[in-house]
N, C-alpha and C positions, 0 to 999 in steps of 0.2 A: 729577154727586155728585162730589163726595169724600172724601176720608176723612183726614182729621189726627190726630197725637199725641199729647199735651202728655205732661211730665213740669212738674209744681209744686215750687218747692222754698221751705222755711222755715218761718214756721211755719203749719204747713197741716193737719196732725192736731188732733181734737178740738174746732176748727174752727167743724163744720157746713160742714168744705168741699162734702163727697163729698153731700150731700145738698141742697145752695144751688148744684153744679152741674147733679145732675139737673136741681131747677127751673129755673133759664138756659138746661140745653139742651132740657129737652121746652117753656118757653115759646115760643122758638130753633127750633122742629122735626124736631130732631137727635137722629141716633139710635145706637147706641152703650154705652157703660160710661165709672163714674167707680170710683179703689181706690184705697184705700194701698198705700201702701212698705216693707218694713221698713223704706227706711233714712230713712225721715224724709218720704219728697216722696210724691206724690199723680200716676196715671199716671190717663191718661182715654187713650179714643179715640173718636172723635166721625166721623158721616156726613154727609153733605149740601149745600146749598148751599156755597158757598165764600161767598158775600158770607154766609151766617149765620156759617159756621163763622169764619170770620176776627172778624164780634161779640162768639160767647164767646172767639175767645179774648184776647181784650179785658178781657175780663171775668175770664179767670181772673190776670189780673194785675195784677190785683186783692182779686176770691173778695166774701169775706163779711166781715161788720162785723168783726169778732172777730178774722181773718187775719193772716195777713208775710208777703208775698208776695215773697222773695228772688229766685227766678227763674224764667221759662218760659220751654221750651227746645219749638221745637213744628215739627215733623218731615212733614211730609207720606208721607204708605201705601198699600196698596192697597186699595181699597172692599171688604169683608165683609158686605156685607147683613143688619147689625144689625137688628133688629125689640126698637119701641122705647127706654127710657135706663137703665141698671141701674147702683143701686148698688150693688157688688159688695164682697168682705172685709169681715169685722167688727172694722176699727179697727189699730192698730200691733201690731206682729208683734215680739212681741221673740227674738232672736237672737241 
């Protein structure tokens, strides 16, 4: 069991990135969450088998059809024991 953190930059808010990430993570049997960040990026924490996390990382580099991913930063973290994979946050935050 591994824990990966992803920060995805580009045109990734308002293009169904979070919902699409949730579907892909669930399809891969991963747990964790995805949320929009105030700076316009999307942040993901996911846990599961390393091979499945690597598949998710590759998917994040493309994202859903309307997304224009410019950058994906990935780092390993400490396993949190998430239950399910959730979308959190309510869209782009003004700041």
